N, C-alpha and C positions, 0 to 999 in steps of 0.2 A: 503493499500500500503506501505509493508516493504518498510526501505531503509537503510537496517547492512551494515556495511564495515566485510571484511574479512581479512587475512591476507595479504593480494594482495588490490590493491585498486581495486572498485567494482562499474561502473558506473549503474545506475539504468535508467530506462524509467520510469521515474516518473509522464512526461506533456506533451504535445506537445511544442515541442523548437523548433527553429530554428538551424538546426544541415546541415548547407551549406557548409560544408567543401571542399576544391577543392579536386579532386583526378587527375587531368594534372600531378602531378609528382610522382606517383602511378603505377606498373606495377602488374594487376590482373590476377593470376592463377589459369585456369579453369580447373582441368584434368576431360577426358573425355577417353569414351570407346564406341565399337560399339553401345550401348546399346541406348546412349544419342541420338544417329542421328537424327532428328527432331524430339526428343521427347518433348511433350509439358512442360515439366520442363524446359527442357533447353533453350525447344525456350524464354521462359518468363525470364531466364535467360539473357542469350545473349543481349533479346528487353532492358531488366532494366538496364544493362550493355551500351546498347548504349545510352539510354536517360542521361546516367550520365557522358558519355564520359569521363573517364581514362584517363592517357597518353598512357597505351597500354593493352592489355591484350593477355596474352598468355593460348596457348591452348596445353597442353602436350596429345597426339593422342596416344593412344594405339588399332591397328585393324590391320586387315591385309592388305596388299598391294593392294588388290582389291577393300576397301572399300574406298581406301584413295581418290581417284581423287571426288567423291559424296561426303565426307565427308567437304571434303574442301569448293568446289562451293558453299554448303548451308552454310557454315560458311561463307564464302565470301560475303553470300547477307546479312550481317548487317551491317551496317553504325559503326564500330571499327579500330582503330588501332589491329589490328589482327595478330597472329603469329602461326601459325598454326607447331608444332613440332613432329613431326611423330617419337616416340620412338623406334618402332622396325626397323627402316630403317637401311640399311647395314652398310653404310656410319658411322650413328652411334656408330653401334655395332663393331664395325672394331676398332674406336677410342676409343673407351672405354677397348679392348681387349688390345691394345696398351700400353692405361695406368697401364693394371693389374687393371680393374676396372670391368672386366666381372664378372657375375653373377648372381640372382636370378631374374626374372622380377617381377613388382608388382606396383601399387598405388605410392609406396613410389619413386621406381628408375623412375619414369614418374616425376615425383612432382621435384625429383633432378635435373631432365633432365632440366625443363620449369624453373629451379632457376638459371640454369646457361645462361640459355637462358636470361630472367630478369635481370641478372646480369651483362650482356651484353650490356646493354641499358643503359641509365641516371637516370634513376628511383632511386628515393629517398627512397621509399616506394615500399615493395613487401606485399599485401594481396593476401590471398589466400583462395578460399571456393571451395565445389564439384555445382555438373549441376544438381543435381536433388531433387533441393529444388521448393515444387509448392507454395508454400509463400514468393518465391522471392523477396524482396525488393530494388528498389537502392538503398536504405538509409542505409542496410548493409556496405558496405563496406566506408561510409561517418563515420559510427557509430563506424567500425573498424580504421578506420584511425583517430578520434578525440584525444583518449590520445599522437598518435606521432606527432601530428601538432600544439598540443596545446600549452602552459606553464607550464603542468605537466611533462614532464622533464621524459618520459614514452619511451621507445623503443621497447617494444611486448605489443601486446593485445591480447585477448581472446577473442571469443564471444560465450556467454553460451545464452540459450531458452529451454522454456517448449515444451517436446516433449508428448502432449498430442492432443488423438484424440476423435473421437464417441463412441469407442471402446475400450477405455482405458487409459492407460498409457506405452509410449514408452522408450527409452533411456535405452533398457534394457543390453546391454553390463555394461553400466556407473552405472547405477543406482544398479546391482547387482552381478558384478563382481568386479570392477575400485573401486570404494566408498568402498564398505567391506572391501576387499584387502588393499587397502591405510590406512581403519583406525585401522583393527587389526594389520598390521606393524608400526605403529604410537603408538599403544595402548603399545607395546611391547619393542620400540626403542626409541621413541620421535626425539627430532631435527628438526631444520629450511625447512630440504629437505621435510620431510615427510608432516610438517606442510603447506607447499608450495602448494604440489600436493595436499592438503586435500581442500585445500580454492577454487578452484575451482571447479563452479558452474554446469558447464558440461565439462569435463575435455577433455572427445573424442570427443566436434566438433569440426568439419573440417576447421571451419575457424578462420583465425586469421590474423595478420598485422604484420609487424618488419619493424625495418630500413634497411637498407642495410647492415650497417655494419653487424647487429644482423645476417640476412639470409642469407650471406656470411659464418657465423660464425656455421651452422647447420649440426651436421653429422645425415645423413638422413636413416632412417629402407629404407631396399628396398620394403617390403611390407606392410604387414597391420603391428599396432605399431606409426606409423608417430607421431601421435599426443601424445602419453607418452612422445616420442625422443623428438620431439622440445619443449615441457616443461622443460624437465632437463636441456638440452643444452641452453633456455631462463635464466633458472636459472641461469646455470654458467654465462650468461653472461651480466645480469644485475640483477639479483635477486630481492626479493622480491618488492623494493622501485621500480625499473624500468620496473615492469609489472601491466598490468590491465587487468582488464576482464569487458567485455560489456552487455549490455542487449540487444537481438537482436530480443525479444517478443517469439512469437511461432509458432514454424516450424513446417510440414508437408512434409516429404517428403518420400522415400522406406524403404520398412521395407524389415530387412533379415532373412531368418529361422534359428533356430536353428541347427539343425543338417546338413550334405551336406556339398557340397563344396564350401568353400568361407562361410558360416555358421559363427552362432556367436561363437560357439562353437570350431569354428576352427582357428577363429580370436582371441577368448581369448588366445590362446596358443602364438601368435606372442604378442599381448597386455602385459601378464603375463612376458612374456620372458623379452621384450621391459620393463616393470617397476621394475623385479627384479632386472635387469644387471644395472638398473640406482639405484636405493638403495644402489647397494653392490659398485656402483661407489662413493657415498656421504657418505661412511664412515656406512652401517648397514651390519650386517653379518644376516641375516632369518635364523631362527631353521627351516629349510624347512621338518624335518619329523614328526613336529606338526603344521605345517603352514594351511594346507587344512582342518584341522579338527578345526580349530581354524578361520580361514576365515571362516568357514560354521557358526558357532554360530553366526556370526557378522551379515551375510545375512540374517541369518533365521530369526536373529531380524528384521533387516528391511525391510523383505516383512510387517512382522506383523502391522509396520507401515506405508509401500503402501498400505495395506489393508484398514486401517483406513483413511487412505488420499483420496482412489476412493473412500470408499462409500461416505465419508461426501459430497464428488462432485457429485455424482450420477452416476458414471463411473462404469463398469462391471469391475471384478478383478478375474481372474483365477490363485489362493494360490499356488494351487495342481502343475499346470503350473510351477509357478514362479521356488517353490523351486526343481522341477523338473531340471529347468536351472541350479540354484545354482548347485545341485549335477553334473550336466556336467561342470561346469565351475571350481569345485573344480577339476577335474581331472587334468586341465592344469597347477595349480600350482606344479612346479616343478625347479629347478636349470635350470639358463639362457644356452642355447647353445652357439655354435659358436657365432661371431661377425663379422657379416655384414653386417655393415652399411656404408654407403656410405659416404668418407671425407668431411670435410666443404669443400665448393668452393675453399677458400683464400688458404688452403692445397692441392686442388687436382692435381694432376701428369698431368692433361691437364686443359686447357685452357675452359674458358665460350666462348669467342669465336670462338673458334675451334667446339664445341658442336655447336651451331647457325649455325654455316657455313656447316655442314656435316650434318646438320636436315634440312637447307636449298634446298641442294643438292640432298640429296633421295625425297623429297618431289616434285622437278621440273621435275623430270625424271619419274614422276608419272603422271604427267599432260599432 
């Protein structure tokens, strides 16, 4: 059992221990789309949250108007202080348009709206995680909250876990794109910010917890890239000393195809753009004309290491397939495009309470 520390404090799951951290001052944000409706993974997540009994659960829902009433009825069947935020409601859209915040929709926009609703309450901490985790356990929220509510002085915590299943190693976008790109940049430029990004054991995990103050300062990516953007803003808010990462064990959840709409190749474009904008904002000027080729060299070396690790553990490993993914991801490495981030809630031209009221009115109209 290893217990190596990183540039950021790393909390390991070394033994069974009492982690009965209270969640009664926390709001847990769980984004959902129509595909989560009555699914086994989402059922498990909500049932475990009911057993945990956090202060509030906020579900930002991206769904058609026709699907909302039945979805809300299903959510209401769980014994939770739960608020559903219909992200596609007309009043919400009008409110954002009037504030000059119209733009592309996606998971990040959903999360931003839910953060506003959570900040309109008296929650002291905000936890975010997905609803597609088949191995979800109520202890995950407690683990994420632990660094924030104990005496360590942390204001932001990030979950990490092993994406390993019987058919091999997952976490491909992190293993094959994020990590080699960050390490390529770090080798060329050094610096504390790149060292911070490289310290996360699963930087693209969707699970984090933050104090109310940190959450109110997050500039949220509208679509993919949410996780990387959150890390960059957390660094600016609290630095390495105020950040911890927490072992959540072994995870099993949905896998995405590499190609196609919302596939990993498409996601890599958003993740890469977000990452490269962040490093530019922190004083790094990448040499873009050679960056893709240098990334491929780093990634191909890592593939060799992953192959050895998989073989050591008796896991299947598709080396050719992994190298094909590296080639696909290399095409996503380019200068970042337009910045479409949503503003931090403490600077937004709309009040969190107004979003909460608009979302409630939209949902009530469909009841």
